[in-house]
Every structure is written in structure tokens, then in C-alpha cells.
N, C-alpha and C positions, 0 to 999 in steps of 0.2 A: 924728347921730341914733342913738338907741338901737336896736339890732337887735331886732326883734320877730317872733314866730311866733304867728299868730292861729288859733284854732279857734272859729268863731262860727256861730250858727244863728239864724234867725228875727228877729223884730222887737226891736231894742235896748230899746224902751220896755217890753217885757214880760219882760226877762231880766236876770239878775245878770251883771255883768262881773267876773271874777276875774283880777287881774293878778299874775303870779308873778315873784318876784325870786330869782335863783340864789345859791348859796353862793359863797365865794371860789373862783376858778378854774373856776366853773361857767359854763354858757352857756344861752341860751334853748332850744337844741335838746335839752339834757339833760332838760328837763321832758317832752318828747315821748318820747325814747328810754328814759327810766326809768319810763314808764307813768303819769305824773301826769295828763296830759290824758285818757288812756284810763280812768283811775279815775273821773273826773268823768262821762265819757260812759257808762260801764257802769252807772251809777246812774240814768241818765235824768234828771239834774237840768237844770232850765232855766237853765243857767249857761254863759256864753261864757267862753273862756279866752284871755288874751294872755300869752305868756311873754316877759318883757322881759330882754334881755341886758345888764343893768347890770354894769359892770366895776369892778375895784378902783380905777382912777383916779377914778371918779366919787365914791368915798368919800374918797379922799385929798385931792382938791381941794374937797370939800364941795359938789359940784354935783349930787349924786344926786337930791335932791328937786326941784330946778328942772328938771333934764333929764327926769325921769320925768313930771313934771306937763306940761311942754311937749310931749313926744313921744308920750305915751300917754294920760294922764288927760284933759287938755283936749280932744284930738280925740274921745275916747270920749263925753265929755259933749256935745260938739257933734253927735255921731251920734244922741243921744237916750237914752243909758244914764242911769238915775237911781239905780241901786243898784250901787255899786262896792265891791269888796272887794280887799284885798291879801293875798298869801300869800308868805312868804319863808322861806328856809332859811339858818341860820347868820347871816352878815352880811347876807343878804337879808332876814332878820327885822328886823335893825337898820334897814335902809333902809325897810322897811314901817312901822315905828314912827315913824321920822323924818317920813315922808310923812303919816302919820295926825296927828302932832303939828301939822304946818303946814297941813293941809287937812282938818280934822275935819268941816267942813260937807259935803265932797264924798265922804269915805270912810266907808262904813257900818261896817266892821269889818275885822279882820285875822286871818289864820291863820298861826301861827308854828311852825316846826319847828326845835328846838334853837337858839333865837335867840342871837346875839351881842348882849349888852346894853351893851358898852363895855369899856374896858381894865380889867385886874384891879384896879389901884388905885382906880378910880372905883367899880366894883361892890362892892369890899371895904368901902367906906365904908357901904354899905347893909347888907351882911351883918353887919359888926361892930356896927351899931346895933340889930340884931335884926329887920330887915326894913323894908319901905317905911313902914309906919305909925309906927315908932319913929324913923326917920331924919329928921334935921333938916338939910336941904341948905343949904349956904352959897352965897353969890352966886358964880356961875360966870363965868369970863372970856368975853368975846364970842365967842371962837373955840373954846371948850370945849363942843362940841355934845354930847359924851357926858354930861357932868354936867347940862347943860340938859335933855336927854332924860330922864334919870333923875328929875330934879326934876319934870318934867311928868308922868311916869308916876306918881310918888307922889301927885300931885294927883288924877289921874283914878281911881287905884285906891282911894284912901281916901275918896272922895265918890261913893257908888253912883249918885246921880242924874246924875253927869257921866261915868259909866264907859261907854266905847264897847265893843262886843263884841270881846273879845280871847280867841281860842282858842289853846292851845299844846300841843305834844306833843314829847316827847324820850325818848331811850333812857336806861335806868338806868345803863348803863356809858359814857355819853357823857363824854368827857374834860373837858367844860365843865359838867358837871352841877351842881357846887357853885354856879356863878354862875346857872345857869338856875333852880335851885330857889328863889331869892329871889323871882323873879317868880311861879313856880308857887304859892308860899305865899300870894300876895296875890290870886290869881284865884279865882273860884268853882270848887268842886271839879268840877262838871260841864263845865267848860271846859278841863280839863287832862287829857291822856292821858300816862301813863307806862307804858312797856313795855320789856322787855329789848332791848338794842341799843346800838350805838356811834354815833359821829359819821360816818355813811356813808350812801350811797344805799340800801343794802339795808334799813337801819333806817328811813330817811325814807319810803320808799314804803309800808311797813307802817303807820307812824304816820299817813301821809296818808289812807289808807283809813279808819283809825279816826276821824280828825277829820271826814271827810266823813260818816261814819255818825252823827255827833252832830247832823247837820242844822243846821249853824251858820247857814245862810241862811234857815232856816224855809221851805224850798221843797218838802219832800217831799209835803205835802198838795196841792201844785199840780201834781204830776207825773201 
């Protein structure tokens, strides 16, 4: 079972559930200790939070989506939640996108902080083509879930009617900025936050507050 830390209030049928996925070597508790849950609470949002301790092995054996769905998402749906969002940092952003790809009907949107989008060779194919709109993906091997995800992203990013809400934030000095920017360029400008900072928790908590202030869930009018 995936370790989880829950901060929930009220009737699930009337609230958004936000499931958070940590960066590499991060834990569910980091989201509490670094102030992510407190940032949601301080804004009075009708949002419940579950921090999910997805670990590196779940990505290496490609079970992250199945485990997250079985251990967190399916039970949440059974409890009555009808508005589910995912939030992920670095490789947690990758896991969020993989889960959105597989369960679009159940996931309303995602919040990404400095997301890992795949290995450098895979992402460089998109960069060299000039971006997602210009990239023409080739058939990916059955176990090449990085290129499969990038090809799916191209589809949803270039057809606005199929575009799920994807919000993203990253630091200008992030060591992975060149890869992150290819996704930033494909998103609506009001769904991207760029601020000074690196690939670290100090930057991520600042970016997190900026993303929440964009009202991605459309809930501020309900508070």
C-alpha cells in the first residue's frame, strides 16, 4: 500500500480532493512539513488533501498508475468525491500526467511543479522539432511509456476541446528548465507560473502559493 497522509474536512460530495505526489526521494510527510497543506488551508479553499508517498520503485516497475488508482483514487471515488485533482513535483509531476493519461474521466486536472517529462533523449525530440505542435511522434515501443506520454500530451495540447486543465510552475534557474519550457510554451499563459528559483523545496513552496492563487479549481467564489 502507498503511504498516505490525509487532511480532509466536510462532505466529500461538496469538496475537491487534491492528491499530491512527491519528487524523487521525497515523502508524503514532506508536503506537510514544507507547508503545502497549510497553504491550501490558509486560503480557506474547499479542498481536501491526500499526500501520497509514491516511491521510485513505482516508476521503475511502471506500477505507479495502478498503485495510485487502487490505493488512493478508487477509494476516494467510493467515498463520494467527484472532483479529483493531482499535484506533483518533479517526477511526481510525471506520475500525475501518467495517471491523467490513463484515467482522464476520473481526474479533473493537474498542478505540476517543475515536472519531469521524460528522459532527455525523449524530450529533446520535441524540443528539436520546435515544440509539441510541430513534433511528429513515431510509434513507441509498448514499454516506452515516456514517449507514449509525450505523444498523448501532444494530442491534448494541440486540440483545445480535449485539453484537460494543466497548471504548471517552475523556477527560472531550475536545472531542468530547458525541458520544462517545451510544455510551458504549449500551455495557456494564465496556467503557467515562472519565478526565480531552483529545483528545491524553497522554490516549490513559493510556486505552490502562486498556483493556488490562480484559483485552478474555480472554488474561490464558493469559499
